[in-house]
C-alpha positions as CSV (number, residue, x, y, z in Angstrom):
1,M,98.2,-71.7,-174.9
2,S,101.7,-70.6,-174.0
3,G,104.7,-71.1,-176.2
4,I,106.4,-69.2,-179.0
5,F,103.9,-68.3,-181.8
6,Y,104.8,-66.9,-185.2
7,V,102.8,-64.7,-187.6
8,Y,103.7,-63.5,-191.2
9,I,102.3,-60.1,-192.0
10,K,102.5,-58.5,-195.5
11,Y,101.7,-55.1,-197.0
12,A,99.0,-55.7,-199.7
13,R,97.8,-52.5,-201.3
14,E,96.3,-53.6,-204.6
15,T,97.2,-50.4,-206.5
16,D,100.9,-50.5,-205.4
17,T,103.2,-52.8,-207.3
18,K,105.7,-52.5,-204.4
19,R,103.5,-54.8,-202.4
20,A,105.1,-57.7,-204.3
21,D,108.6,-56.8,-203.1
22,W,108.4,-54.9,-199.9
23,G,106.6,-54.9,-196.6
24,R,107.0,-58.5,-195.4
25,H,107.6,-59.2,-191.7
26,L,107.8,-62.2,-189.4
27,L,106.4,-61.5,-185.9
28,T,107.4,-63.6,-183.0
29,F,105.1,-63.6,-179.9
30,E,105.3,-65.1,-176.4
31,S,102.0,-66.9,-177.0
32,R,99.1,-67.2,-179.4
33,W,97.1,-65.1,-176.9
34,A,99.5,-62.2,-177.4
35,A,99.3,-62.5,-181.2
36,D,95.5,-62.2,-181.2
37,E,95.7,-59.3,-178.7
38,L,98.1,-57.4,-181.0
39,F,95.7,-58.0,-183.9
40,R,92.9,-56.4,-181.9
41,G,95.3,-53.6,-180.7
42,L,96.3,-52.8,-184.3
43,Q,92.7,-52.4,-185.2
44,T,92.3,-49.6,-182.7
45,L,95.3,-47.5,-183.7
46,K,94.4,-44.1,-185.2
47,N,96.5,-41.2,-186.5
48,A,96.3,-37.6,-185.2
49,A,93.2,-36.8,-187.3
50,G,91.4,-39.8,-185.8
51,A,91.5,-42.0,-188.9
52,N,92.2,-45.7,-188.6
53,R,96.0,-46.2,-189.0
54,Y,95.4,-49.6,-190.6
55,S,92.9,-49.1,-193.4
56,K,92.9,-52.8,-193.9
57,L,93.9,-55.6,-191.6
58,Q,92.9,-59.0,-192.9
59,R,93.5,-62.5,-191.4
60,V,93.8,-65.3,-193.9
61,N,94.4,-67.5,-190.9
62,P,95.8,-67.0,-187.4
63,Q,99.4,-66.9,-188.7
64,L,99.0,-65.0,-192.0
65,W,97.9,-61.4,-192.0
66,Y,97.7,-58.8,-194.7
67,Y,97.4,-55.0,-194.3
68,D,97.2,-51.6,-195.8
69,T,97.8,-48.3,-194.0
70,I,97.6,-44.6,-194.2
71,D,101.2,-44.3,-193.1
72,G,103.9,-43.0,-195.4
73,D,106.3,-45.8,-196.3
74,P,103.6,-48.4,-195.6
75,W,106.0,-51.3,-195.7
76,W,107.5,-50.1,-192.4
77,T,104.3,-49.6,-190.4
78,I,104.7,-52.5,-188.0
79,I,108.3,-51.3,-187.3
80,Y,107.0,-47.7,-186.7
81,V,104.3,-49.1,-184.3
82,Q,107.1,-50.6,-182.2
83,R,109.5,-47.7,-182.4
84,E,106.7,-45.3,-181.3
85,N,105.7,-47.5,-178.5
86,A,102.1,-47.2,-179.8
87,L,101.1,-50.3,-177.9
88,P,103.4,-50.4,-174.9
89,E,101.8,-53.5,-173.4
90,F,103.6,-55.5,-176.2
91,N,107.2,-54.5,-175.3
92,Y,107.8,-57.9,-173.7
93,K,105.5,-60.0,-175.8
94,L,106.6,-59.3,-179.4
95,M,109.6,-59.0,-181.6
96,S,109.8,-58.8,-185.4
97,V,112.2,-59.3,-188.3
98,I,112.0,-57.9,-191.8
99,L,111.8,-60.7,-194.4
100,G,113.7,-60.8,-197.6
101,D,112.6,-58.3,-200.3
102,A,113.7,-57.1,-203.7
103,D,116.4,-54.8,-202.4
104,S,118.2,-57.0,-199.9
105,G,119.9,-60.4,-199.4
106,R,118.0,-61.2,-196.2
107,N,117.2,-64.9,-195.8
108,W,113.6,-66.1,-195.7
109,P,113.1,-67.8,-192.3
110,V,110.8,-70.8,-192.4
111,F,109.4,-72.0,-189.1
112,S,108.4,-75.6,-188.3
113,N,105.3,-76.8,-186.5
114,P,102.8,-74.2,-187.6
115,T,99.7,-74.0,-185.5
116,I,96.9,-76.1,-187.0
117,G,93.3,-75.2,-186.2
118,P,90.6,-72.7,-186.8
119,D,90.7,-69.0,-186.1
120,W,89.0,-68.0,-182.9
121,I,86.2,-65.9,-184.2
122,S,83.1,-65.0,-182.2
123,S,79.8,-66.6,-183.1
124,K,81.5,-69.5,-184.9
125,N,81.0,-73.2,-184.1
126,F,83.7,-75.4,-182.7
127,Y,84.4,-78.8,-181.3
128,I,86.3,-78.8,-178.0
129,R,88.9,-81.5,-177.5
130,N,91.8,-82.3,-175.2
131,R,95.2,-81.1,-176.4
132,R,97.2,-84.0,-174.8
133,Q,94.6,-86.7,-175.7
134,P,93.0,-85.4,-178.9
135,D,90.5,-88.3,-179.0
136,L,88.7,-86.8,-176.0
137,Y,85.9,-84.4,-176.9
138,W,83.2,-82.5,-175.1
139,Y,79.8,-84.0,-175.7
140,R,76.4,-82.7,-174.5
141,D,74.5,-85.6,-172.8
142,S,71.2,-84.2,-171.7
143,G,72.0,-81.7,-168.9
144,R,75.7,-82.5,-168.6
145,I,78.9,-82.1,-170.5
146,V,80.7,-85.4,-170.6
147,V,84.1,-86.2,-172.1
148,S,83.8,-88.9,-174.8
149,T,86.0,-90.8,-177.3
150,T,83.0,-91.8,-179.4
151,R,80.7,-88.7,-179.5
152,R,81.2,-85.0,-179.8
153,T,79.1,-81.9,-179.8
154,K,79.8,-78.6,-181.6
155,F,79.5,-75.4,-179.5
156,R,78.8,-71.8,-180.6
157,I,81.1,-69.4,-178.7
158,K,79.8,-65.8,-178.7
159,D,81.3,-62.6,-177.5
160,V,78.6,-61.1,-175.2
161,D,79.9,-57.5,-175.6
162,Y,80.2,-57.4,-179.4
163,D,77.5,-58.5,-181.9
164,K,79.7,-58.7,-185.0
165,E,82.4,-61.3,-185.8
166,R,85.8,-60.5,-184.4
167,V,88.9,-62.4,-183.1
168,L,88.5,-63.6,-179.5
169,I,91.2,-62.8,-176.9
170,R,91.7,-64.3,-173.5
171,N,89.7,-61.8,-171.4
172,D,86.7,-61.6,-173.7
173,K,83.4,-62.5,-172.0
174,V,81.6,-65.3,-173.9
175,T,78.7,-67.7,-173.8
176,I,78.9,-71.3,-174.9
177,E,75.9,-72.8,-176.6
178,P,75.5,-76.4,-177.8
179,V,74.6,-76.2,-181.5
180,D,72.0,-78.9,-181.1
181,G,70.0,-76.5,-179.0
182,L,70.3,-73.4,-181.2
183,G,66.9,-74.0,-182.8
184,D,65.1,-73.9,-179.5
185,T,63.4,-70.7,-178.6
186,A,64.5,-70.8,-175.0
187,G,68.2,-71.2,-175.7
188,Y,70.6,-73.5,-173.9
189,Y,74.0,-72.6,-172.4
190,V,76.9,-74.3,-170.8
191,A,77.4,-73.3,-167.2
192,K,80.5,-74.0,-165.1
193,G,79.0,-73.2,-161.7
194,A,81.2,-73.1,-158.7
195,E,84.7,-74.6,-158.5
196,G,84.5,-78.4,-158.4
197,Q,81.1,-78.6,-159.9
198,K,80.3,-80.5,-163.1
199,L,79.5,-78.5,-166.2
200,S,75.8,-78.3,-166.9
201,V,73.6,-77.3,-169.8
202,G,70.5,-75.3,-169.1
203,L,68.5,-72.2,-169.7
204,V,70.6,-69.9,-167.6
205,K,73.0,-67.8,-169.6
206,E,76.3,-68.0,-167.8
207,T,79.3,-65.8,-168.9
208,W,82.7,-67.3,-169.2
209,R,86.1,-65.7,-169.7
210,F,87.3,-67.0,-173.0
211,S,90.6,-68.4,-171.6
212,E,88.7,-70.5,-169.1
213,L,87.9,-72.9,-172.0
214,F,91.5,-73.7,-172.5
215,D,92.9,-74.4,-169.0
216,G,90.1,-74.1,-166.5
217,I,88.2,-77.3,-167.0
218,G,89.1,-80.7,-165.6
219,V,87.6,-84.2,-165.8
220,T,85.9,-86.1,-163.0
221,W,85.2,-89.9,-163.1
222,S,81.9,-90.2,-161.3
223,T,78.6,-92.0,-161.0
224,E,75.4,-90.0,-161.5
225,E,71.8,-91.1,-162.0
226,G,71.0,-91.5,-165.7
227,F,74.7,-92.1,-166.7
228,V,76.7,-95.3,-166.8
229,T,79.1,-96.0,-164.0
230,G,82.5,-94.2,-164.4
231,T,81.4,-91.5,-166.9
232,Q,83.9,-88.7,-167.4
233,F,82.3,-85.4,-166.6
234,A,83.8,-82.0,-167.5
235,T,84.3,-80.1,-164.2
236,N,85.1,-76.6,-163.2
237,A,88.7,-76.8,-162.1
238,P,90.3,-73.3,-162.4
239,D,93.5,-74.3,-160.6
240,A,94.0,-77.8,-161.9
241,G,92.4,-77.9,-165.3
242,D,93.3,-80.0,-168.4
243,E,94.4,-78.3,-171.6
244,W,91.7,-78.0,-174.3
245,E,91.6,-76.7,-177.8
246,L,89.0,-75.6,-180.4
247,C,88.8,-77.5,-183.6
């Protein structure tokens, strides 16, 4: 999921009329991964007294965020975060520009090709499809994950270290559950197994790194008992995977 990624962020305190004129920024990231990681990082920032620096940080979608803060001059907070080097790991992943406001003649930049798709929230359900060939979907067929143009299965992706909903980032540990098995007491999970193995569905809870979903799975044309000849099976291919997306 590399490539330049944009986010609009806006100051939005309901009791402050200046929210309508000031505090609008365009953030440019080296990837969508970096944008979501910054969102999680901003949630952790605290002031000297230990209070959350962002008293509100709300995502309308992956590219439109709203905030309030305990900082003075709240319309500048994202600038202060960068000046103070409060999150040094973003020095080479982020830059920002102040958007036009009531006191300036700054132009309003409009970006093309916005990212389309759902927010990556833990415990939500998603289809998984190929980015280059978007008619190819993951489908649970008995104990295998096959790649199909005619059938598709939704999967629940859940953060194993955090019970509540939150934005998923690349290094989060997750489980993948076919939603057609969620009602079963035993529980069914997608397992990738060793490199080169076909993905399977069973009772063993296997943990994935979230980013493995996007570029660590390939497709193998194979023959297997119970399947028609030439079925496409999803396969663990960490070094030669296809590109997938959640939808």
